[in-house]
C-alpha positions as CSV (number, residue, x, y, z in Angstrom):
1,M,125.4,126.4,6.6
2,R,129.0,127.3,7.0
3,S,130.1,127.5,10.7
4,V,133.1,129.4,11.8
5,F,134.5,128.4,15.2
6,G,136.5,131.7,15.5
7,R,140.0,132.9,15.2
8,A,142.6,133.2,18.0
9,A,146.2,134.5,18.2
10,V,148.6,131.6,17.7
11,A,151.1,131.3,20.5
12,A,154.8,131.5,19.5
13,G,156.1,128.2,18.2
14,A,152.5,126.7,17.8
15,A,151.2,125.7,14.4
16,A,147.7,126.6,13.0
17,V,145.7,123.8,11.5
18,V,142.6,123.7,9.4
19,V,139.8,121.4,10.3
20,V,136.6,120.4,8.5
21,L,133.6,119.7,10.7
22,G,130.3,118.8,9.1
23,G,131.2,120.4,5.9
24,G,132.3,123.6,7.6
25,V,135.9,124.9,7.5
26,G,137.4,126.7,10.4
27,A,140.8,127.5,12.0
28,A,141.7,125.8,15.3
29,V,144.7,126.6,17.4
30,A,147.3,123.9,18.3
31,M,148.5,124.5,21.8
32,P,152.3,124.5,22.4
33,R,153.7,121.1,23.1
34,P,154.6,120.5,26.8
35,A,158.1,120.6,28.0
36,V,160.1,117.5,26.9
37,L,163.2,116.9,29.0
38,A,166.0,114.4,28.2
39,F,169.5,113.8,29.6
40,H,172.6,113.1,27.4
41,P,174.5,110.8,27.4
42,A,171.8,108.3,28.5
43,P,172.4,105.6,29.7
44,F,176.0,106.0,31.0
45,D,178.5,103.5,32.5
46,Y,181.5,104.9,34.3
47,G,183.3,101.6,33.8
48,Q,185.8,100.2,36.4
49,I,187.1,102.7,38.9
50,A,189.6,101.7,41.6
51,V,188.1,101.7,45.1
52,G,189.2,105.0,46.7
53,Q,189.5,106.8,43.4
54,R,186.9,109.0,41.7
55,A,185.5,109.8,38.3
56,A,183.0,112.4,37.1
57,R,180.8,113.0,34.1
58,T,178.9,116.1,33.0
59,F,175.4,115.4,31.7
60,T,173.4,117.7,29.5
61,L,169.6,118.2,30.2
62,A,167.8,119.6,27.1
63,N,164.2,120.8,26.7
64,T,163.0,119.9,23.2
65,G,159.4,120.7,23.9
66,G,157.3,123.8,23.3
67,R,156.9,125.1,26.9
68,A,159.2,126.0,29.7
69,S,159.8,123.3,32.3
70,G,159.2,125.3,35.4
71,A,161.8,125.4,38.2
72,L,163.9,122.2,38.1
73,R,165.0,119.8,40.8
74,V,167.8,117.3,39.9
75,T,168.5,114.3,42.2
76,V,170.3,111.0,42.2
77,S,168.8,107.9,43.9
78,G,170.3,104.6,44.5
79,A,173.9,103.8,45.4
80,A,175.7,106.3,47.7
81,A,178.8,106.1,45.5
82,F,177.1,108.6,43.2
83,A,176.8,112.3,44.0
84,I,175.9,115.5,42.2
85,T,178.9,117.9,42.4
86,A,177.7,120.7,40.1
87,D,174.3,121.7,38.9
88,T,173.2,124.5,36.6
89,C,169.7,123.0,36.2
90,R,167.7,124.9,38.9
91,A,165.8,127.6,37.1
92,S,163.1,127.0,34.6
93,L,164.4,125.6,31.3
94,A,163.0,127.3,28.2
95,P,162.2,125.5,25.0
96,G,165.3,124.8,23.0
97,K,167.6,125.4,26.0
98,A,169.9,123.1,27.9
99,C,171.7,123.0,31.3
100,T,174.3,120.7,32.8
101,V,174.8,118.4,35.9
102,R,178.0,116.9,37.0
103,V,177.8,113.5,38.8
104,R,180.8,111.9,40.6
105,F,181.3,108.2,41.0
106,A,183.4,107.3,44.0
107,P,183.2,103.5,44.9
108,A,183.8,102.6,48.5
109,R,183.9,98.9,47.7
110,G,184.2,96.4,44.8
111,G,181.3,95.5,42.6
112,T,178.8,97.1,40.2
113,V,176.3,99.7,41.5
114,T,173.6,101.8,39.8
115,T,171.7,105.0,40.3
116,T,169.0,107.0,38.6
117,L,169.7,110.6,37.7
118,R,166.3,112.4,37.6
119,A,165.1,115.9,36.8
120,V,161.6,117.1,37.7
121,G,160.0,120.4,36.7
122,K,157.7,122.5,38.8
123,N,154.5,120.6,39.9
124,G,155.8,117.5,38.0
125,A,155.0,119.0,34.6
126,A,158.1,117.6,33.0
127,A,160.6,114.9,34.0
128,A,163.7,113.0,32.7
129,R,165.6,110.0,33.9
130,D,169.1,108.6,33.2
131,A,170.3,105.2,34.3
132,L,173.9,105.4,35.5
133,A,176.2,102.5,36.5
134,G,179.8,102.0,37.7
135,T,182.0,99.2,39.0
136,G,184.3,99.5,42.0
137,Q,187.5,97.7,41.3
138,G,189.0,96.6,44.6
139,L,192.7,96.5,45.5
140,G,194.2,94.2,48.1
141,G,191.6,91.6,48.6
142,A,190.8,91.6,44.9
143,P,194.3,92.3,43.6
144,G,194.8,95.2,41.3
145,H,198.0,96.4,39.6
146,I,200.6,99.1,39.8
147,Y,201.8,100.8,36.6
148,W,204.9,102.9,36.0
149,A,207.0,104.4,33.2
150,G,210.7,103.7,32.7
151,D,213.3,102.4,30.2
152,D,211.1,103.8,27.4
153,A,208.4,101.3,28.4
154,I,205.1,101.2,30.4
155,N,205.3,98.5,33.0
156,T,203.0,96.7,35.5
157,A,203.0,94.4,38.4
158,T,200.3,92.8,40.6
159,L,199.2,94.2,43.9
160,P,199.6,93.5,46.7
161,G,203.3,92.8,46.7
162,A,204.2,93.8,43.1
163,G,204.4,90.3,41.8
164,S,205.2,89.4,38.2
165,P,206.6,92.7,37.0
166,H,206.7,93.0,33.3
167,G,206.5,95.4,30.4
168,L,203.2,96.3,28.7
169,V,204.2,98.7,26.0
170,F,207.8,99.2,24.6
171,G,209.6,101.6,22.4
172,Q,208.2,104.9,23.9
173,G,209.8,108.3,23.8
174,T,210.9,108.9,27.4
175,P,207.5,108.4,29.1
176,W,206.9,110.7,32.0
177,G,203.7,110.2,34.0
178,V,201.1,107.4,33.9
179,A,197.3,107.2,34.5
180,V,194.8,104.3,34.3
181,D,191.0,103.9,34.1
182,G,188.9,100.7,33.8
183,S,190.2,99.7,30.4
184,H,193.3,101.7,29.4
185,V,196.7,102.9,30.6
186,Y,197.7,106.4,29.5
187,W,201.1,108.2,29.5
188,A,203.0,111.3,28.3
189,N,205.9,110.8,26.0
190,E,208.3,113.6,26.9
191,G,210.7,112.9,24.1
192,S,208.2,112.7,21.3
193,G,205.7,115.2,22.6
194,T,202.7,112.9,22.5
195,I,200.0,111.6,24.8
196,D,199.4,107.9,24.2
197,E,197.3,105.0,25.4
198,A,197.1,101.2,25.3
199,A,194.8,98.5,26.6
200,L,195.5,97.3,30.1
201,T,196.5,94.0,28.6
202,G,199.3,95.8,26.7
203,G,200.2,95.6,23.1
204,A,200.4,98.4,20.5
205,A,200.2,102.0,21.6
206,S,197.6,104.4,20.2
207,L,198.3,108.1,19.7
208,L,195.8,110.4,21.4
209,V,197.4,113.8,21.2
210,R,200.4,115.1,19.2
211,D,202.4,118.3,19.5
212,A,202.4,118.3,23.3
213,I,205.3,120.4,24.6
214,D,207.6,118.6,27.0
215,P,204.6,116.8,28.6
216,A,205.1,115.7,32.2
217,G,202.3,113.8,34.0
218,V,198.8,112.7,33.0
219,A,195.4,112.2,34.6
220,V,192.0,110.9,33.4
221,D,188.4,111.0,34.4
222,A,185.4,109.5,32.6
223,S,185.4,112.0,29.7
224,H,188.8,113.8,29.5
225,I,192.5,113.3,29.6
226,Y,194.7,116.0,31.2
227,W,198.5,116.7,31.2
228,A,201.1,119.3,32.0
229,N,203.2,121.0,29.4
230,F,206.5,121.6,31.4
231,L,208.1,124.0,28.9
232,P,208.5,126.7,27.6
233,V,205.5,128.4,29.2
234,G,203.9,125.9,31.6
235,T,200.3,125.0,30.8
236,I,197.7,122.5,32.1
237,M,196.0,120.9,29.1
238,E,192.8,118.9,28.4
239,A,191.5,116.7,25.5
240,D,188.4,114.7,25.0
241,L,188.2,110.9,25.5
242,P,188.0,108.5,23.9
243,N,189.8,110.0,20.9
244,G,192.0,112.8,22.2
245,G,190.0,115.5,20.3
246,N,189.8,119.2,21.0
247,P,193.1,119.6,22.9
248,H,193.2,123.0,24.6
249,S,194.7,124.8,27.5
250,L,192.9,125.1,30.9
251,V,195.5,127.1,32.8
252,S,198.6,128.8,31.4
253,E,201.7,130.6,32.7
254,Q,202.6,128.1,35.3
255,G,206.0,127.5,36.9
256,F,207.2,124.3,35.3
257,P,204.2,122.1,36.1
258,A,205.0,118.4,36.6
259,G,202.3,116.0,37.6
260,V,198.5,116.2,37.4
261,A,195.5,114.8,39.3
262,V,191.8,115.3,39.0
263,D,188.7,114.6,41.1
264,A,185.0,115.3,40.5
265,G,185.3,119.1,40.6
266,H,189.0,120.1,40.4
267,I,192.3,119.6,38.7
268,Y,195.6,119.7,40.7
269,W,199.2,120.0,39.7
270,A,202.7,120.6,41.1
271,N,204.6,123.7,40.0
272,Q,208.1,122.4,40.2
273,G,209.7,125.8,39.6
274,A,207.5,127.8,41.9
275,G,207.4,125.2,44.7
276,T,203.6,125.2,44.9
277,I,200.8,122.6,44.8
278,M,198.0,124.2,42.7
279,E,194.3,123.7,42.2
280,A,191.7,125.0,39.6
281,D,188.0,124.4,39.0
282,L,186.6,122.0,36.5
283,P,185.3,121.9,33.8
284,N,186.9,125.2,32.7
285,G,190.1,125.7,34.7
286,G,188.8,128.7,36.6
287,N,190.1,130.1,39.8
288,P,193.7,128.7,39.7
289,H,195.3,129.1,43.1
290,A,198.0,127.6,45.4
291,L,196.9,125.0,48.0
292,V,200.4,124.6,49.4
293,S,203.5,126.8,49.0
294,G,207.2,126.5,50.0
295,Q,207.9,123.0,48.6
296,D,211.2,121.8,47.2
297,S,210.8,120.9,43.5
298,P,207.5,119.1,43.8
299,A,206.8,116.5,41.1
300,G,203.8,114.3,40.9
301,V,200.3,114.7,42.6
302,A,197.6,112.3,43.7
303,V,194.3,112.9,45.5
304,D,191.7,110.9,47.5
305,S,188.5,112.0,49.1
306,G,190.2,114.1,51.8
307,H,193.8,114.7,51.0
308,I,196.3,115.7,48.3
309,Y,199.7,114.0,48.1
310,W,202.9,114.9,46.3
311,A,206.6,114.1,46.0
312,N,209.4,116.7,46.7
313,L,212.4,115.6,44.7
314,A,215.1,116.8,47.1
315,D,215.8,119.5,49.7
316,A,216.7,123.1,48.7
317,N,220.4,122.0,48.1
318,G,219.4,119.2,45.8
319,D,221.2,116.6,48.0
320,P,220.4,112.9,47.3
321,N,218.2,111.0,49.6
322,T,216.4,114.1,50.9
323,G,213.2,113.6,48.9
324,T,209.9,113.4,50.7
325,I,206.4,112.2,50.2
326,N,203.9,114.7,51.6
327,E,200.2,115.4,52.2
328,A,197.8,118.2,53.0
329,S,194.1,118.3,53.7
330,L,191.4,119.0,51.2
331,P,189.6,121.2,50.3
332,N,191.7,124.0,51.7
333,G,195.3,122.8,51.6
334,G,197.6,124.7,54.0
335,A,200.3,123.1,56.0
336,A,202.2,120.2,54.5
337,T,202.8,117.0,56.5
338,P,205.8,114.8,55.4
339,L,204.7,111.2,55.4
340,V,208.0,109.6,54.2
341,K,211.5,111.0,54.2
342,G,214.9,110.0,52.9
343,Q,213.9,109.2,49.3
344,N,216.1,109.5,46.2
345,R,214.4,111.9,43.8
346,P,210.8,110.7,44.1
347,V,208.7,111.6,41.0
348,G,205.0,110.7,40.7
349,V,202.7,109.4,43.4
350,A,199.6,107.3,43.4
351,V,197.2,106.2,46.2
352,D,194.6,103.6,46.8
353,S,192.4,103.1,49.9
354,G,195.2,102.2,52.2
355,Q,198.6,102.8,50.6
356,I,200.7,105.5,48.8
357,Y,203.1,104.5,46.0
358,W,205.9,106.4,44.3
359,A,208.8,106.1,41.9
360,N,212.3,106.9,43.0
361,E,214.0,108.2,39.9
362,G,217.4,108.4,41.5
363,S,217.6,104.8,42.9
364,G,215.4,103.2,40.3
365,T,212.8,101.8,42.7
366,I,209.1,101.7,43.2
367,D,208.1,102.0,46.9
368,E,205.0,102.1,49.1
369,A,204.0,103.2,52.6
370,P,200.7,103.3,54.5
371,L,198.6,106.5,53.9
372,T,199.5,107.4,57.5
373,G,203.2,107.5,56.6
374,G,206.2,105.9,58.3
375,T,208.7,103.4,56.9
376,A,208.9,102.9,53.2
377,T,208.6,99.4,51.7
378,L,210.6,98.5,48.6
379,L,208.2,97.0,46.0
380,I,210.4,96.7,42.8
381,H,214.1,97.1,42.2
382,G,216.5,95.7,39.6
383,Q,213.8,94.7,37.2
384,S,213.5,95.8,33.6
385,G,211.8,99.2,33.3
386,Q,213.7,100.6,36.3
387,N,216.0,103.0,34.6
388,Q,214.9,106.3,36.1
389,P,211.2,105.4,36.6
390,A,209.0,108.5,36.2
391,G,205.3,108.3,37.1
392,V,203.2,105.7,38.8
393,A,199.5,104.7,38.9
394,V,197.3,102.1,40.5
395,G,194.2,100.5,39.0
396,P,192.6,97.3,37.8
């Protein structure tokens, strides 16, 4: 006897299957697969980040299952150095859809730490995990290095004290601006209109981006490199790491931007012509606005967890030895506080957990002072690579 188990409407996305039971043939309904969540990239290592500095990465959470996830909750557990700074994964995630979470790594001390990035759907119906790691690279007790551009070369010396200064990469086209991460040093070649990189051990340069227009200043985070095109219409630019792909403008029509810095959620730059220190949101460059106004030819920007720092080349008359190193509070900016005065055309600044560093283009020196300001200490003078140094960075 042929038995029919019945027919039912097949839910969207589900497949109908034919089964044979005891010689009978009937149609059974396959229920939709449950939600299946996964992060990408997974796992992820931020690499070596200098203590006091920050790096950020955006992770994509995708649902490849057949049902919605239900309302999501995304957390990080483990080392306090990791924090979620942006999260679009709160509503229910439908099948075939994705959302993003941005996680910042800000090491407070040296050593490798880990965390777990976790997403859980309503009532625990769906979940995903991602293992994250990062290494804090200490400066001072565990000496790091200072890097600077000058004499068509990228140079380095050991911190503290700037011992053993030497060139890493030679034959560059008027390099202007330097940045480092855990494995590479990056710079903008103003003369050749390129953004380049090399291993921290030095050697041959690798081209990342061509056709930059008068680039001045670079910055990096875990997934992108940023730079300022000084002329003819100032733009703040971004490209993907590790290969320099997809170069594009984040912010346009700026007033001669010179110097760039990034943190987990924002990009900062100095508009030399307009006398402003600017900020915009990441990842898309939205909401560009001035944090500080009324500055004298600012050039070079650095940030830490609570402040933004920059160099003013000279006073309004352009007199020598009137340059200043300055700071303002984050996140709101406002009044500027001079930390160091009497500098000779300072361009480019960098900070670690206790010191601020800058290059004096006019006098050909690399100098430092405590983050609280005061008297400058000469680090490097009269060495190779000191012809109009432009840009400085600290790192491993």
